[in-house]
KOLTORDO-686961 format. One record per residue (C-alpha): x, y, z; residue in three letters; chain. Coordinates in steps of 0.001 Angstrom, whole numbers, plus 500000, padded with zeros to 6 digits. Layout:
N
<px=X py=Y pz=Z code=ALA unit=A>
...
END
This chain:
78
<px=495924 py=511412 pz=508779 code=UNK unit=A>
<px=495466 py=513325 pz=506030 code=UNK unit=A>
<px=497278 py=511872 pz=503001 code=UNK unit=A>
<px=496109 py=508102 pz=502717 code=UNK unit=A>
<px=498262 py=507032 pz=499699 code=UNK unit=A>
<px=501397 py=504792 pz=499477 code=UNK unit=A>
<px=503671 py=504818 pz=496597 code=UNK unit=A>
<px=504508 py=501506 pz=495798 code=UNK unit=A>
<px=507360 py=499105 pz=493701 code=UNK unit=A>
<px=507236 py=496162 pz=492914 code=UNK unit=A>
<px=511108 py=494692 pz=492204 code=UNK unit=A>
<px=510719 py=492028 pz=490600 code=UNK unit=A>
<px=509146 py=493388 pz=487712 code=UNK unit=A>
<px=509363 py=497777 pz=488256 code=UNK unit=A>
<px=505678 py=497623 pz=488865 code=UNK unit=A>
<px=505343 py=501122 pz=490712 code=UNK unit=A>
<px=502201 py=502878 pz=491263 code=UNK unit=A>
<px=500436 py=504890 pz=493997 code=UNK unit=A>
<px=497834 py=504154 pz=495737 code=UNK unit=A>
<px=494640 py=505624 pz=497540 code=UNK unit=A>
<px=493179 py=504525 pz=500454 code=UNK unit=A>
<px=489229 py=505379 pz=500845 code=UNK unit=A>
<px=489885 py=506497 pz=504912 code=UNK unit=A>
<px=492466 py=506173 pz=507543 code=UNK unit=A>
<px=490784 py=502506 pz=508140 code=UNK unit=A>
<px=491153 py=501186 pz=504956 code=UNK unit=A>
<px=494925 py=502312 pz=504963 code=UNK unit=A>
<px=495568 py=500877 pz=508146 code=UNK unit=A>
<px=493880 py=497741 pz=507052 code=UNK unit=A>
<px=496198 py=497728 pz=504408 code=UNK unit=A>
<px=499483 py=498929 pz=505993 code=UNK unit=A>
<px=498733 py=495896 pz=507783 code=UNK unit=A>
<px=498006 py=493417 pz=505235 code=UNK unit=A>
<px=501256 py=494363 pz=503457 code=UNK unit=A>
<px=503417 py=493874 pz=506370 code=UNK unit=A>
<px=501745 py=490486 pz=506857 code=UNK unit=A>
<px=502709 py=489618 pz=503495 code=UNK unit=A>
<px=506321 py=490883 pz=503945 code=UNK unit=A>
<px=507202 py=494233 pz=502426 code=UNK unit=A>
<px=509083 py=496506 pz=503772 code=UNK unit=A>
<px=507460 py=499739 pz=504895 code=UNK unit=A>
<px=509077 py=503057 pz=504932 code=UNK unit=A>
<px=507958 py=506120 pz=506211 code=UNK unit=A>
<px=508403 py=509596 pz=504791 code=UNK unit=A>
<px=510641 py=511614 pz=506937 code=UNK unit=A>
<px=508742 py=514755 pz=508468 code=UNK unit=A>
<px=510170 py=517225 pz=505783 code=UNK unit=A>
<px=508574 py=514765 pz=503134 code=UNK unit=A>
<px=505018 py=514545 pz=505108 code=UNK unit=A>
<px=502635 py=515555 pz=501662 code=UNK unit=A>
<px=503967 py=512252 pz=500291 code=UNK unit=A>
<px=503233 py=509067 pz=500252 code=UNK unit=A>
<px=504926 py=506233 pz=502452 code=UNK unit=A>
<px=506720 py=504153 pz=500465 code=UNK unit=A>
<px=506227 py=500241 pz=500287 code=UNK unit=A>
<px=508423 py=497660 pz=498561 code=UNK unit=A>
<px=507522 py=494269 pz=497423 code=UNK unit=A>
<px=510073 py=491245 pz=496120 code=UNK unit=A>
<px=507919 py=489885 pz=493422 code=UNK unit=A>
<px=504320 py=490058 pz=491672 code=UNK unit=A>
<px=502978 py=487999 pz=493889 code=UNK unit=A>
<px=502416 py=489900 pz=496548 code=UNK unit=A>
<px=501332 py=492824 pz=494143 code=UNK unit=A>
<px=498480 py=490957 pz=493354 code=UNK unit=A>
<px=497421 py=489718 pz=496605 code=UNK unit=A>
<px=497299 py=493562 pz=497267 code=UNK unit=A>
<px=495056 py=494069 pz=494473 code=UNK unit=A>
<px=492901 py=491066 pz=495719 code=UNK unit=A>
<px=493111 py=492460 pz=499069 code=UNK unit=A>
<px=491608 py=496230 pz=497566 code=UNK unit=A>
<px=488907 py=494076 pz=495506 code=UNK unit=A>
<px=488096 py=492226 pz=499338 code=UNK unit=A>
<px=487436 py=495814 pz=500894 code=UNK unit=A>
<px=485320 py=497263 pz=497575 code=UNK unit=A>
<px=483311 py=494287 pz=497423 code=UNK unit=A>
<px=482619 py=494563 pz=501527 code=UNK unit=A>
<px=482147 py=498505 pz=500922 code=UNK unit=A>
<px=478656 py=497015 pz=498963 code=UNK unit=A>
END
């Protein structure tokens, strides 16, 4: 996988951002974590293969949990 980015949109706040992951393992961990949070995942069609996949979050709590998960991964990597 060459594209290690996710485009995140939080419905309750309108916050939209792009997250870049350091490697494929982190990307997959992040994808699994988001699935467990109940996030909706949208794969890009093959004609948009270079663009990040889209993740839809319902509320700010999901976004904050994602931030905390990323902090955990960074601390673990030290």
